[in-house]
C-alpha positions as CSV (number, residue, x, y, z in Angstrom):
1,X,3.4,7.1,-17.7
2,X,1.9,9.0,-14.7
3,X,1.4,7.1,-11.5
4,X,-1.4,7.4,-8.9
5,X,-1.1,7.7,-5.2
6,X,-3.5,7.5,-2.3
7,X,-3.4,10.5,0.0
8,X,-4.0,9.1,3.6
9,X,-4.7,12.6,4.9
10,X,-7.5,13.4,2.5
11,X,-8.5,9.9,1.5
12,X,-8.3,10.9,-2.2
13,X,-6.5,9.5,-5.1
14,X,-4.1,11.9,-6.8
15,X,-2.2,11.7,-10.1
16,X,1.5,12.3,-9.7
17,X,3.5,12.7,-6.6
18,X,3.5,16.4,-5.8
19,X,2.7,16.1,-2.1
20,X,4.4,15.0,1.1
21,X,5.6,11.4,1.4
22,X,4.2,11.4,4.9
23,X,0.7,11.2,3.5
24,X,1.3,9.2,0.4
25,X,0.8,5.5,-0.5
26,X,1.9,4.2,-3.9
27,X,2.8,4.5,-6.7
28,X,0.0,2.5,-8.4
29,X,-0.7,2.1,-12.1
30,X,-4.4,3.0,-12.0
31,X,-6.6,5.2,-9.9
32,X,-8.7,2.2,-9.0
33,X,-5.7,0.4,-7.6
34,X,-4.7,3.5,-5.6
35,X,-8.2,3.7,-4.2
36,X,-7.6,0.3,-2.7
37,X,-4.3,1.2,-1.2
38,X,-5.3,0.6,2.4
39,X,-6.8,-2.8,1.5
40,X,-3.7,-3.8,-0.5
41,X,-1.5,-2.8,2.5
42,X,-3.7,-4.8,4.9
43,X,-3.5,-7.9,2.7
44,X,0.3,-7.6,2.3
45,X,0.7,-7.2,6.0
46,X,-1.4,-10.2,6.7
47,X,0.6,-12.3,4.2
48,X,3.9,-11.2,5.7
49,X,2.6,-12.0,9.2
50,X,1.6,-15.5,8.0
51,X,5.0,-16.1,6.4
52,X,6.7,-14.9,9.6
53,X,4.6,-17.4,11.7
54,X,5.5,-20.2,9.3
55,X,9.2,-19.3,9.4
56,X,9.2,-19.2,13.2
57,X,7.3,-22.5,13.4
58,X,9.8,-24.2,11.2
59,X,12.8,-22.7,13.0
60,X,12.4,-25.0,16.0
């Protein structure tokens, strides 16, 4: 099954991975999911930051 990627250089969703990894986010199962790549990354980063804060607070 083909995967979809978000090209950070062009802002477009592409099918398959035939371009540089420097400009690629993914893979995603659907083009809709790939289109949300920046939002997904932002949400994951926020969740990781919250987990890190909890870990550091409990480390005392």
